[in-house]
ROVOPA-518613 format. One record per residue (C-alpha): x, y, z; residue in one letter. Coordinates in steps of 0.05 Angstrom, whole numbers, padded with zeros to 5 digits, always signed. Layout:
N
XYZA...
***
This chain:
321
-00313+00383+00017M-00283+00317-00006K-00222+00354-00034K-00210+00390+00032R-00217+00324+00070Y-00163+00292+00027Q-00114+00351+00024I-00118+00377+00096S-00090+00314+00130P-00033+00312+00079Q-00015+00384+00093Q-00020+00373+00168A+00027+00312+00164A+00077+00353+00124E+00075+00411+00174K+00087+00362+00231F+00145+00331+00193R+00178+00399+00185K+00165+00417+00258F+00195+00351+00282A+00258+00360+00240L+00269+00431+00265A+00250+00419+00338S+00309+00410+00387P+00263+00387+00443T+00262+00310+00452P+00200+00270+00469I+00201+00252+00543Q+00165+00187+00558L+00137+00173+00627T+00113+00103+00643F+00091+00077+00712P+00145+00032+00741L+00094-00014+00773A+00061-00026+00705E+00129-00040+00675I+00141-00095+00726V+00072-00126+00715D+00080-00127+00640L+00151-00152+00642A+00130-00212+00685Q+00074-00229+00637T+00107-00216+00570S+00164-00172+00548L+00128-00164+00481G+00067-00135+00517D+00113-00086+00553L+00145-00062+00489V+00078-00054+00454R+00049-00015+00514A+00109+00031+00515I+00102+00042+00440G+00029+00061+00448K+00046+00109+00504T+00102+00139+00462F+00053+00154+00406I+00005+00188+00454E+00064+00232+00478C+00078+00251+00406V+00005+00271+00398F+00011+00316+00458Q+00075+00348+00433A+00042+00362+00366D-00019+00392+00401A+00026+00436+00444D+00061+00461+00382H-00005+00480+00348L-00047+00504+00408A+00005+00519+00461G+00014+00487+00529K-00048+00471+00569K-00072+00528+00614S-00021+00575+00582A-00045+00646+00570R-00038+00662+00496L-00079+00722+00473P-00062+00710+00400Q-00080+00637+00402R-00106+00614+00334E-00119+00542+00352V-00154+00516+00415T-00161+00448+00446R-00228+00413+00439W-00222+00353+00484G-00203+00285+00456S-00235+00227+00419E-00223+00155+00403D-00181+00139+00342G-00130+00088+00321F-00058+00082+00298C-00020+00029+00260I+00029-00011+00302I+00063-00072+00272D+00010-00080+00219G-00049-00075+00268Q-00101-00021+00280R-00095-00005+00354V-00147+00040+00390P-00117+00104+00418I-00141+00171+00447R-00122+00232+00407R-00129+00307+00422P-00178+00348+00382R-00162+00418+00359L-00205+00473+00329R-00189+00539+00295S-00220+00607+00312R-00269+00596+00255T-00292+00532+00290N-00261+00485+00238R-00228+00420+00256E-00152+00425+00254V-00120+00359+00233P-00064+00332+00277L-00005+00318+00232G+00026+00266+00278S-00040+00228+00280Y-00043+00227+00204E+00028+00199+00201L+00015+00142+00250F-00052+00126+00217Q-00029+00121+00145R-00054+00058+00111S+00013+00046+00078S+00041+00024+00146L-00011-00030+00149L-00010-00049+00075E+00065-00059+00074E+00062-00106+00134T+00004-00145+00105V+00039-00151+00037W+00104-00177+00067Q+00071-00229+00111K+00025-00255+00055I+00084-00260+00007M+00121-00301+00060L+00065-00352+00059G+00015-00329+00112L-00056-00339+00088T-00109-00285+00092M-00155-00332+00130R-00104-00342+00186S-00075-00272+00185Y-00114-00246+00245S-00098-00305+00290E-00024-00304+00274V-00010-00229+00272V-00056-00199+00325Q-00013-00182+00385Q-00053-00126+00416F-00114-00151+00454A-00156-00092+00429D-00130-00090+00357A-00182-00093+00302Y-00189-00088+00226G-00155-00155+00213L-00214-00192+00182E-00202-00232+00119K-00236-00181+00074S-00196-00123+00104A-00131-00162+00098T-00146-00178+00025S-00161-00104+00011E-00095-00082+00042H-00057-00135+00004F-00088-00113-00062V-00073-00039-00048N-00001-00055-00030A+00008-00099-00091S-00021-00045-00136R+00028+00007-00108A+00088-00039-00116K+00067-00057-00188L+00061+00017-00204K+00130+00030-00176L+00159-00029-00215L+00127-00007-00281M+00147+00066-00275E+00218+00063-00248R+00274+00089-00292S+00316+00039-00332L+00369+00088-00355S+00420+00065-00303D+00413-00009-00319L+00465-00047-00359S+00427-00104-00393I+00467-00154-00434T+00412-00206-00443V+00337-00197-00449M+00288-00255-00442V+00219-00241-00472I+00161-00289-00468D+00085-00289-00465G+00039-00328-00419T-00036-00335-00413I-00067-00313-00346F-00143-00310-00336K-00154-00312-00411G-00107-00253-00423Q-00038-00254-00455S+00018-00224-00413L+00083-00208-00449V+00140-00202-00399V+00210-00175-00409A+00266-00196-00360I+00335-00166-00364G+00400-00199-00343I+00459-00154-00324D+00533-00172-00333P+00536-00204-00264S+00478-00251-00281G+00426-00216-00238C+00355-00218-00266K+00310-00157-00265R+00238-00152-00286V+00236-00095-00337L+00162-00093-00353G+00100-00129-00377L+00042-00114-00423R-00028-00143-00423Q-00068-00158-00486G-00118-00206-00516A-00063-00242-00555T+00012-00241-00562E+00011-00197-00623N+00057-00145-00653A+00017-00087-00624T+00024-00112-00552V+00098-00127-00561V+00111-00060-00594G+00075-00024-00537A+00120-00061-00486L+00184-00042-00523F+00160+00029-00531G+00147+00035-00456E+00216+00006-00440L+00248+00056-00488S+00211+00115-00455E+00236+00093-00387R+00308+00097-00411G+00327+00028-00437L+00378+00035-00493D+00359-00010-00551F+00420+00012-00592T+00467-00026-00546A+00486-00096-00571P+00446-00147-00533R+00426-00220-00536L+00350-00231-00539Y+00321-00299-00519L+00252-00314-00546I+00206-00373-00555D+00200-00367-00631G+00142-00317-00632S+00141-00278-00697K+00110-00218-00662A+00166-00215-00611I+00219-00224-00665R+00188-00168-00706A+00186-00122-00645G+00260-00135-00631I+00278-00121-00703R+00238-00055-00703N+00270-00028-00639Y+00339-00059-00636A+00355-00071-00709G+00426-00096-00722D+00444-00089-00648A+00401-00150-00632A+00426-00221-00630F+00366-00267-00626V+00368-00337-00597Q+00308-00382-00596R+00296-00418-00530C+00316-00491-00536Q+00263-00515-00487V+00208-00485-00530H+00240-00512-00594K+00244-00583-00566I+00172-00579-00543R+00146-00553-00610N+00183-00605-00650V+00160-00662-00605A+00088-00643-00618E+00096-00665-00691H+00115-00738-00677V+00077-00795-00645P+00074-00793-00569E+00113-00859-00563A+00172-00828-00601D+00175-00763-00562R+00221-00784-00503P+00276-00808-00551A+00268-00747-00595L+00274-00699-00537K+00336-00736-00511Y+00372-00733-00579R+00356-00659-00587M+00383-00644-00517R+00447-00682-00535V+00454-00642-00599A+00443-00576-00563Y+00494-00597-00510G+00550-00607-00561A+00609-00560-00550T+00624-00553-00625E+00576-00521-00675T+00593-00573-00728A+00578-00631-00681D+00511-00601-00661A+00492-00589-00733R+00511-00660-00753R+00470-00691-00697L+00409-00648-00714L+00413-00665-00788F+00420-00739-00771R+00359-00734-00727L+00321-00699-00783C+00340-00753-00833A+00320-00809-00785R+00250-00778-00775N
***
């Protein structure tokens, strides 16, 4: 029963999509002129939203006519009959808006899903809107007050908003982690690990010839070890990233990351340790009072335009300390 419940709406939505693409008959929208004047005087936004809701109801009727025929039409071979209507909802501008929808039944007395209703009710329409607004800085606590534009909209509580945001984030992360990398030209790869909620996340970011940064993938593990790094590189390779192409790899000095690069890229890898991490690590070995001067001298050495000058400044710093 659960399988039928999940599959039938999907099939109905696909049937409606095919019908809509093949149908030459346009949707004709009728809206009372007096109501248009009243809404326009109050708020043009209210008028547009009311027209949108009426349009969706017209689409429902067109879909029902396609499946069950016109109302009162004599069809001896009718396989689907009308069964009144019931309250439902559709997603408009990231809000659940109550709406009446037709009900249909087959000759075997089974409910026939309305494909158009399934399309307008899909949670992805709501999740995408929630995700975009939360990412732009809108808090979940204030989401309902800021977003709700329909007086009778519902389902915008903090808990529901959080659930939609999590679902949308999960879908976007899945898309990010599974997309093909075969068409990317990556000249530089930055690899680093960070601790989040007690877990180590190893992240790989690619830089193309134009300087655009792209997140390639990430891997979660207990520590930043060779197994986690190897699994990340293996996943990138399976998704089409060419490790045989010469490339500069920027790392923080991690031996596990360096070993992973050597195993997958070999002689095609040019490894450069991050100067920020190097300065930070060296500064931890001197007294706190001497750290500002040490960091300054190291930055001056790294900023030298000639290799010999940089080497001389670093050796002088080493001899002084």
